[in-house]
Jmol script that loads the backbone (N, CA, C; Angstrom):
load data "model"
ATOM      1  N   MET A   1      -8.574 -10.022  10.671  1.00  0.00           N
ATOM      2  CA  MET A   1      -7.970  -8.935  11.412  1.00  0.00           C
ATOM      3  C   MET A   1      -8.451  -7.612  10.831  1.00  0.00           C
ATOM      4  N   SER A   2      -8.845  -6.733  11.677  1.00  0.00           N
ATOM      5  CA  SER A   2      -9.332  -5.417  11.277  1.00  0.00           C
ATOM      6  C   SER A   2      -8.159  -4.498  10.941  1.00  0.00           C
ATOM      7  N   ILE A   3      -8.329  -3.736   9.870  1.00  0.00           N
ATOM      8  CA  ILE A   3      -7.293  -2.797   9.467  1.00  0.00           C
ATOM      9  C   ILE A   3      -7.613  -1.432  10.080  1.00  0.00           C
ATOM     10  N   ASP A   4      -6.668  -0.872  10.745  1.00  0.00           N
ATOM     11  CA  ASP A   4      -6.782   0.420  11.411  1.00  0.00           C
ATOM     12  C   ASP A   4      -6.943   1.541  10.372  1.00  0.00           C
ATOM     13  N   LEU A   5      -7.727   2.566  10.718  1.00  0.00           N
ATOM     14  CA  LEU A   5      -7.957   3.685   9.804  1.00  0.00           C
ATOM     15  C   LEU A   5      -6.670   4.430   9.482  1.00  0.00           C
ATOM     16  N   ASP A   6      -5.748   4.515  10.433  1.00  0.00           N
ATOM     17  CA  ASP A   6      -4.464   5.154  10.169  1.00  0.00           C
ATOM     18  C   ASP A   6      -3.678   4.377   9.119  1.00  0.00           C
ATOM     19  N   GLU A   7      -3.767   3.056   9.190  1.00  0.00           N
ATOM     20  CA  GLU A   7      -3.090   2.227   8.195  1.00  0.00           C
ATOM     21  C   GLU A   7      -3.707   2.443   6.818  1.00  0.00           C
ATOM     22  N   GLU A   8      -5.030   2.515   6.779  1.00  0.00           N
ATOM     23  CA  GLU A   8      -5.715   2.776   5.509  1.00  0.00           C
ATOM     24  C   GLU A   8      -5.258   4.096   4.903  1.00  0.00           C
ATOM     25  N   ALA A   9      -5.209   5.138   5.733  1.00  0.00           N
ATOM     26  CA  ALA A   9      -4.782   6.458   5.259  1.00  0.00           C
ATOM     27  C   ALA A   9      -3.330   6.414   4.784  1.00  0.00           C
ATOM     28  N   ALA A  10      -2.489   5.727   5.521  1.00  0.00           N
ATOM     29  CA  ALA A  10      -1.078   5.616   5.139  1.00  0.00           C
ATOM     30  C   ALA A  10      -0.933   4.864   3.818  1.00  0.00           C
ATOM     31  N   LEU A  11      -1.718   3.809   3.643  1.00  0.00           N
ATOM     32  CA  LEU A  11      -1.648   3.057   2.385  1.00  0.00           C
ATOM     33  C   LEU A  11      -2.148   3.887   1.206  1.00  0.00           C
ATOM     34  N   ARG A  12      -3.179   4.692   1.417  1.00  0.00           N
ATOM     35  CA  ARG A  12      -3.638   5.595   0.350  1.00  0.00           C
ATOM     36  C   ARG A  12      -2.544   6.593  -0.001  1.00  0.00           C
ATOM     37  N   HIS A  13      -1.884   7.108   1.020  1.00  0.00           N
ATOM     38  CA  HIS A  13      -0.805   8.068   0.805  1.00  0.00           C
ATOM     39  C   HIS A  13       0.349   7.428   0.027  1.00  0.00           C
ATOM     40  N   VAL A  14       0.750   6.229   0.434  1.00  0.00           N
ATOM     41  CA  VAL A  14       1.821   5.510  -0.261  1.00  0.00           C
ATOM     42  C   VAL A  14       1.435   5.265  -1.712  1.00  0.00           C
ATOM     43  N   THR A  15       0.197   4.850  -1.933  1.00  0.00           N
ATOM     44  CA  THR A  15      -0.270   4.584  -3.292  1.00  0.00           C
ATOM     45  C   THR A  15      -0.191   5.839  -4.149  1.00  0.00           C
ATOM     46  N   GLU A  16      -0.610   6.955  -3.605  1.00  0.00           N
ATOM     47  CA  GLU A  16      -0.552   8.219  -4.355  1.00  0.00           C
ATOM     48  C   GLU A  16       0.890   8.632  -4.631  1.00  0.00           C
ATOM     49  N   GLN A  17       1.771   8.416  -3.667  1.00  0.00           N
ATOM     50  CA  GLN A  17       3.185   8.730  -3.885  1.00  0.00           C
ATOM     51  C   GLN A  17       3.763   7.867  -5.000  1.00  0.00           C
ATOM     52  N   LEU A  18       3.415   6.601  -4.990  1.00  0.00           N
ATOM     53  CA  LEU A  18       3.914   5.705  -6.033  1.00  0.00           C
ATOM     54  C   LEU A  18       3.371   6.091  -7.402  1.00  0.00           C
ATOM     55  N   LYS A  19       2.126   6.505  -7.456  1.00  0.00           N
ATOM     56  CA  LYS A  19       1.547   6.962  -8.727  1.00  0.00           C
ATOM     57  C   LYS A  19       2.295   8.180  -9.246  1.00  0.00           C
ATOM     58  N   THR A  20       2.651   9.085  -8.328  1.00  0.00           N
ATOM     59  CA  THR A  20       3.398  10.274  -8.723  1.00  0.00           C
ATOM     60  C   THR A  20       4.795   9.896  -9.211  1.00  0.00           C
ATOM     61  N   SER A  21       5.438   8.990  -8.490  1.00  0.00           N
ATOM     62  CA  SER A  21       6.805   8.603  -8.829  1.00  0.00           C
ATOM     63  C   SER A  21       6.901   7.717 -10.068  1.00  0.00           C
ATOM     64  N   TYR A  22       5.924   6.839 -10.254  1.00  0.00           N
ATOM     65  CA  TYR A  22       6.021   5.841 -11.318  1.00  0.00           C
ATOM     66  C   TYR A  22       4.900   5.925 -12.348  1.00  0.00           C
ATOM     67  N   GLY A  23       4.086   6.974 -12.252  1.00  0.00           N
ATOM     68  CA  GLY A  23       2.956   7.123 -13.158  1.00  0.00           C
ATOM     69  C   GLY A  23       3.336   7.257 -14.621  1.00  0.00           C
ATOM     70  N   ASP A  24       4.561   7.653 -14.884  1.00  0.00           N
ATOM     71  CA  ASP A  24       5.010   7.758 -16.270  1.00  0.00           C
ATOM     72  C   ASP A  24       5.386   6.398 -16.858  1.00  0.00           C
ATOM     73  N   ARG A  25       5.519   5.390 -15.995  1.00  0.00           N
ATOM     74  CA  ARG A  25       5.904   4.043 -16.450  1.00  0.00           C
ATOM     75  C   ARG A  25       4.841   2.981 -16.231  1.00  0.00           C
ATOM     76  N   HIS A  26       3.908   3.257 -15.310  1.00  0.00           N
ATOM     77  CA  HIS A  26       2.886   2.268 -14.969  1.00  0.00           C
ATOM     78  C   HIS A  26       1.528   2.956 -14.837  1.00  0.00           C
ATOM     79  N   THR A  27       0.480   2.231 -15.164  1.00  0.00           N
ATOM     80  CA  THR A  27      -0.868   2.779 -15.034  1.00  0.00           C
ATOM     81  C   THR A  27      -1.244   2.848 -13.548  1.00  0.00           C
ATOM     82  N   PRO A  28      -2.172   3.730 -13.216  1.00  0.00           N
ATOM     83  CA  PRO A  28      -2.630   3.793 -11.816  1.00  0.00           C
ATOM     84  C   PRO A  28      -3.172   2.445 -11.332  1.00  0.00           C
ATOM     85  N   GLU A  29      -3.846   1.729 -12.210  1.00  0.00           N
ATOM     86  CA  GLU A  29      -4.405   0.424 -11.840  1.00  0.00           C
ATOM     87  C   GLU A  29      -3.303  -0.577 -11.504  1.00  0.00           C
ATOM     88  N   LYS A  30      -2.228  -0.559 -12.278  1.00  0.00           N
ATOM     89  CA  LYS A  30      -1.120  -1.487 -12.029  1.00  0.00           C
ATOM     90  C   LYS A  30      -0.468  -1.176 -10.680  1.00  0.00           C
ATOM     91  N   ILE A  31      -0.319   0.103 -10.373  1.00  0.00           N
ATOM     92  CA  ILE A  31       0.266   0.503  -9.095  1.00  0.00           C
ATOM     93  C   ILE A  31      -0.652   0.094  -7.944  1.00  0.00           C
ATOM     94  N   GLU A  32      -1.945   0.335  -8.096  1.00  0.00           N
ATOM     95  CA  GLU A  32      -2.905  -0.060  -7.054  1.00  0.00           C
ATOM     96  C   GLU A  32      -2.893  -1.568  -6.856  1.00  0.00           C
ATOM     97  N   ASP A  33      -2.819  -2.326  -7.935  1.00  0.00           N
ATOM     98  CA  ASP A  33      -2.753  -3.787  -7.836  1.00  0.00           C
ATOM     99  C   ASP A  33      -1.480  -4.238  -7.124  1.00  0.00           C
ATOM    100  N   ALA A  34      -0.366  -3.580  -7.422  1.00  0.00           N
ATOM    101  CA  ALA A  34       0.903  -3.942  -6.778  1.00  0.00           C
ATOM    102  C   ALA A  34       0.839  -3.679  -5.275  1.00  0.00           C
ATOM    103  N   VAL A  35       0.262  -2.553  -4.886  1.00  0.00           N
ATOM    104  CA  VAL A  35       0.122  -2.237  -3.456  1.00  0.00           C
ATOM    105  C   VAL A  35      -0.808  -3.252  -2.788  1.00  0.00           C
ATOM    106  N   ALA A  36      -1.898  -3.579  -3.440  1.00  0.00           N
ATOM    107  CA  ALA A  36      -2.847  -4.553  -2.879  1.00  0.00           C
ATOM    108  C   ALA A  36      -2.198  -5.923  -2.725  1.00  0.00           C
ATOM    109  N   THR A  37      -1.405  -6.323  -3.709  1.00  0.00           N
ATOM    110  CA  THR A  37      -0.717  -7.615  -3.638  1.00  0.00           C
ATOM    111  C   THR A  37       0.288  -7.619  -2.490  1.00  0.00           C
ATOM    112  N   ALA A  38       1.051  -6.551  -2.371  1.00  0.00           N
ATOM    113  CA  ALA A  38       2.026  -6.457  -1.279  1.00  0.00           C
ATOM    114  C   ALA A  38       1.307  -6.476   0.065  1.00  0.00           C
ATOM    115  N   ARG A  39       0.199  -5.757   0.134  1.00  0.00           N
ATOM    116  CA  ARG A  39      -0.565  -5.688   1.387  1.00  0.00           C
ATOM    117  C   ARG A  39      -1.060  -7.076   1.796  1.00  0.00           C
ATOM    118  N   GLN A  40      -1.492  -7.856   0.843  1.00  0.00           N
ATOM    119  CA  GLN A  40      -1.986  -9.206   1.141  1.00  0.00           C
ATOM    120  C   GLN A  40      -0.917 -10.059   1.815  1.00  0.00           C
ATOM    121  N   SER A  41       0.336  -9.847   1.435  1.00  0.00           N
ATOM    122  CA  SER A  41       1.398 -10.669   2.019  1.00  0.00           C
ATOM    123  C   SER A  41       1.661 -10.339   3.488  1.00  0.00           C
ATOM    124  N   PHE A  42       1.107  -9.225   3.973  1.00  0.00           N
ATOM    125  CA  PHE A  42       1.308  -8.822   5.358  1.00  0.00           C
ATOM    126  C   PHE A  42       0.050  -8.943   6.207  1.00  0.00           C
ATOM    127  N   THR A  43      -1.027  -9.530   5.693  1.00  0.00           N
ATOM    128  CA  THR A  43      -2.297  -9.558   6.430  1.00  0.00           C
ATOM    129  C   THR A  43      -2.231 -10.345   7.738  1.00  0.00           C
ATOM    130  N   SER A  44      -1.349 -11.310   7.829  1.00  0.00           N
ATOM    131  CA  SER A  44      -1.299 -12.120   9.045  1.00  0.00           C
ATOM    132  C   SER A  44      -0.387 -11.542  10.121  1.00  0.00           C
ATOM    133  N   LEU A  45       0.290 -10.454   9.828  1.00  0.00           N
ATOM    134  CA  LEU A  45       1.198  -9.877  10.814  1.00  0.00           C
ATOM    135  C   LEU A  45       0.422  -9.172  11.929  1.00  0.00           C
ATOM    136  N   PRO A  46       0.731  -9.475  13.176  1.00  0.00           N
ATOM    137  CA  PRO A  46      -0.007  -8.867  14.278  1.00  0.00           C
ATOM    138  C   PRO A  46       0.357  -7.395  14.507  1.00  0.00           C
ATOM    139  N   ILE A  47       1.571  -7.008  14.188  1.00  0.00           N
ATOM    140  CA  ILE A  47       1.986  -5.617  14.374  1.00  0.00           C
ATOM    141  C   ILE A  47       1.885  -4.926  13.025  1.00  0.00           C
ATOM    142  N   ARG A  48       1.006  -3.941  12.935  1.00  0.00           N
ATOM    143  CA  ARG A  48       0.647  -3.325  11.657  1.00  0.00           C
ATOM    144  C   ARG A  48       1.388  -2.025  11.380  1.00  0.00           C
ATOM    145  N   THR A  49       2.154  -1.521  12.304  1.00  0.00           N
ATOM    146  CA  THR A  49       2.753  -0.195  12.229  1.00  0.00           C
ATOM    147  C   THR A  49       3.507   0.056  10.926  1.00  0.00           C
ATOM    148  N   TYR A  50       4.277  -0.910  10.449  1.00  0.00           N
ATOM    149  CA  TYR A  50       5.139  -0.678   9.305  1.00  0.00           C
ATOM    150  C   TYR A  50       4.617  -1.257   8.000  1.00  0.00           C
ATOM    151  N   VAL A  51       3.388  -1.730   7.980  1.00  0.00           N
ATOM    152  CA  VAL A  51       2.820  -2.310   6.761  1.00  0.00           C
ATOM    153  C   VAL A  51       2.865  -1.332   5.587  1.00  0.00           C
ATOM    154  N   PRO A  52       2.471  -0.069   5.737  1.00  0.00           N
ATOM    155  CA  PRO A  52       2.554   0.842   4.589  1.00  0.00           C
ATOM    156  C   PRO A  52       3.973   1.004   4.048  1.00  0.00           C
ATOM    157  N   VAL A  53       4.948   1.061   4.947  1.00  0.00           N
ATOM    158  CA  VAL A  53       6.338   1.188   4.510  1.00  0.00           C
ATOM    159  C   VAL A  53       6.769  -0.074   3.769  1.00  0.00           C
ATOM    160  N   LEU A  54       6.417  -1.224   4.304  1.00  0.00           N
ATOM    161  CA  LEU A  54       6.767  -2.480   3.649  1.00  0.00           C
ATOM    162  C   LEU A  54       6.066  -2.614   2.297  1.00  0.00           C
ATOM    163  N   ASP A  55       4.845  -2.156   2.209  1.00  0.00           N
ATOM    164  CA  ASP A  55       4.128  -2.187   0.936  1.00  0.00           C
ATOM    165  C   ASP A  55       4.849  -1.365  -0.112  1.00  0.00           C
ATOM    166  N   GLU A  56       5.291  -0.187   0.287  1.00  0.00           N
ATOM    167  CA  GLU A  56       5.973   0.680  -0.662  1.00  0.00           C
ATOM    168  C   GLU A  56       7.252   0.034  -1.145  1.00  0.00           C
TER     169      GLU A  56
END
end "model"
wireframe off; spacefill off
backbone 0.3
color backbone group
């Protein structure tokens, strides 16, 4: 399934927000890995609108 560019932008935004919020407790790499892991759990969903919110 192809990932929409809007979803990509939203996921980048969520990742940056999480880095800002939790950067004092977790490394940027750990946050990026957590977002990627969460994203993987939603890859089979046909409706992609809320994936960034669910990832966060």
